[in-house]
N, C-alpha and C positions, 0 to 999 in steps of 0.2 A: 695855747702853748703851756700856760701856767697849769691848767687843769691836767694836761698830759704829764707834766713833770710831777705833779702831786700824785697822780695815779701810779706813775712809775716808782716813786719813792715808797708809797704805801704798799704796792705790790712786792717790792724788794724786801721790805721788812717782814711782810706776811710770809713770803716764801722762805726767808731765812729761819723764821720760827718753826715752820712746818718741817724744813730739812733737819733742823736740830732735833725734832722729835724722832725722826728716823735714826739719826746718828746716836741718840740716847739708847735705843734698843740694841743697836750693834755693840755699843760700849758696855752695856749691861747683860750681854748674852750669857755669860757664865753664871752670873747671879740668877738670871731668870731660869736657867736649867737646874739650879740647885734649890730654888725656893718657889713653891707654888704661890706663896703670899706675894713675893716680889713679882711673879708673873702676872698675877691678878691686878695688882696695883699699877704696874707699868703699862699693862695692856689697856687699862681704862684711861690712863693719861694719854697714851698714844692715840686711842680712838677719838678722844676729845680734842686733840691737838689742833685740827683745822679751825674748830670753833674758838678755842682759846687764842689762836693766832689772830683771828678776826677781832676779838675783844681787845687783845693787847695792842694790836696795830691801831685800832680806833682810839684807844686811850693815849698811846704814845704820840700819835700825830695830831691829837686834839680834833680828830674828825667828827667825833660825836657818835651817838648810837641810834641815829635815825635810819630808816629804810633797812631794817634788819631782815625784812621779809618773813616775819614770824607770824603774821596774821594768816588764818586758814583760808579766807576768801572763798568760802564754799558756794556762795550765791552765784549762779551762772557758770560755775566751774566744775560741777560734779562729773561731767564727761571727761575732764582731764584726770580727775582722781580715779575714775573707772579705768581709763587707759593706762594710768600709772600702775594699776593692779594687774591688768591682764597682759600687757605687752611683754614683761619679763618672763612670765610663764610660757607664752607662745614662743619667744626666742629660744628659751632653754629646751622646749619641746622639739623645735625644729633643728636644734643643733645635735640632738641625740637620736630621734626616731627615724628620720629618712635614711641615715646611713645603715641602721639596723635592717630596714626593709630592703634597701638596695643590696645589702650583703646577704640576702636570702634567709634572714632569720625572723620573718614576720611572726613565726610561731612563738617568739619570745614575748609578744605583746598581748598575751591572753589576759593579763591583769587590767587592760585598758577598757573595762566595761563602764557603762554610764554610771552605775552605782559607785564604783571605785574612784572614778574621775571626780564625781561630786564630793565624795569623802575626802579625796586628796586636796581639792580646792578649798574646802573648809579648813583642813589642816594647814594648808598654805596660808590662809587668812590669819589663823591664830599665830603661826610661827612668824609670819611677816610683821604682825603687830608687835610681837615681843622684840624682834630684831630691830624694827624701826625705832624703838625707844632708844637704842644705843647708837643709832646712826645720825641722830640730830647733830652730834658733834662733827661728823664729816660734812654733811650737806650745808650746815650753817657756815662752814668755811669755804668749801669749793664753790657751790652755787650761790651762796649768800654773800660772798665777799670776793673771792679770787676772780670769778668770771666778770664781776662788775668793774674791776680795775683793769682786767686784761683786755676786754673787748675794745675799749677806746684806743688801745695801743696797737693791737694786732688784728682787729676785726673779728668777725664771727668765725671764719674758717680757722684763723690762728688760735682763737680761744679754744675751739674744739680740739684741735690737734696738739697744741702746746699744753693746754690745760689737761687734756686727757693723758698726755705723757707724764706730766707732773703728778697727777693723781695715781697713775700706774706705778711710777718709780717710788712714790711714798710708801708703797707696799713692799719695798725691797727687803726689809727685815723679816717679814713673813715668808716671802718667796725664797729667801736664801737660808732659812732656818734649818731645813733638813740637810743642806750641804754643810753648814757650819757645825751641825751635830754629827757629821760623818755618815749620814744615812743615805746620801745620794751624791752623784758626781756633779762637778761644776757644770758640765754640759747639760745635765738634767735640770739644774737650777736655772740656767740661762733659758732653757725652753719654757719654763714657768714664767720667767720675767717677760720673754718675748710674746708668749700667749696673752699675757695681761695687756701688753702694749697694743696688741691687735684688737682685743674686744672692748676694752674700757673706753676708748674714744667714741665708740658707738653709743654707749650709755651716756657718755658726757654730752653728746649732742642731744639725746632725748631728754635728759634731766635739765639741760640748759633751756630747751624749748618749753618744757613744762613750767619752769620758773618764770620765763618771759610771759607765757600765756596767763598765768595765775597771779603773778607778782608775789609768789609765796614759795618757800623752800619745802613746804610740807608734802606736795605731790612727789617731789624728788626723794624725800625721806621715805615715803611709803613705797615707792617703786624700788628703791635701793634695798629695802627690807625684803620685799617680795623676790627680788633678783637673787639675794643671798639664800633664800629658802627654797627657790624653785628647783635647784638641782637635787636636793634631798627628796623633794616631792616626786620628781620624775623617777628617780632611782627606786623609791618605795613602790611606785606603780609597776616598774619592771620586775621587782622582786615578787609581786603578786602573780606574775605570769609563769611561763615555763622556761625561764632562762636558766641554763646550767650554772652550777655553783662556781665552776672554774672559768666561766666565760669572761672574755675581756671586752669591755665596751669602750672602743676607741674610735671616735668620730674623725680623727685626723684633722686636716685643715678645714673640713666641712663644719667643724664645731664653731668656727669663727664667722662663717658666712652670714648667718642671720644678724649678728651684731654689727657687722660691717655694712650690711644693707640698711639696717636701722639707722646707723650713723649718717649714711648718705641721704636717706629720706628726710630726716629731721634737720639736717644741715641745709638741704634744699628748701625746706619749708621756712626756716629762719631767714635765709637769703631772699626768698620771695616776699616775706613779710617786710623785711627791711627795704626792699625796692619799692613796695607799695607805699610805705611811710614816706620815703624820700620823694616819690612822685606827688603825694598830697601836699608836701611842704614846698 
């Protein structure tokens, strides 16, 4: 009971700091719009907020800094790093390409030659590596701390769903920025927020599974970077084909299906592993 109380207190402090980082961007919205320097500085602070919340919470609660999950743990785990690289690309591919084919526009896919795909994957690797460097701040917080405190309180399913929602809503300043700037309607902003709430829990399950399997945040960092770069990669391949300049690529609800399936699969895998562990004990 004491451990759960400690976990709840530490989780509460952590979430309060993370929420404050989102509130900071809302409060400074006008300054951000007026100054590129302010935008750059506050964006960096915001991206690092989950990791900073991890460190501050550990210091304030005197928890210490053990089990930060910062070791690479490459030995025996290379298959997890490979999956961390490939799965986001596959999910992004499946969210865009099948709707194009089903819509009768397979002629748009002329750029998907073996040569172009290999070149795109190499570009994806380079972009993913660069992006990953800036995503340590997120994964050290979400997977490296929040999940560890949340799971004993709400279980695996609760951690994926609640943790995924927290992660999604933390992006509110970004998702609402166009509305606040008067460039889109409130309804359009809410569609962006809702879309993120649909697909991020899928990645939350996958990243949580990766972290459990490797006892390291680095596979999640890698996969997060590849995920962010995959959309650009797929769009670049489409531009190499015969897609009209005025074409609208809108996958609709199908866009979220691969991520929802991913979440279900890796949630099931974690529950199965947990059951096996309980049976052994």
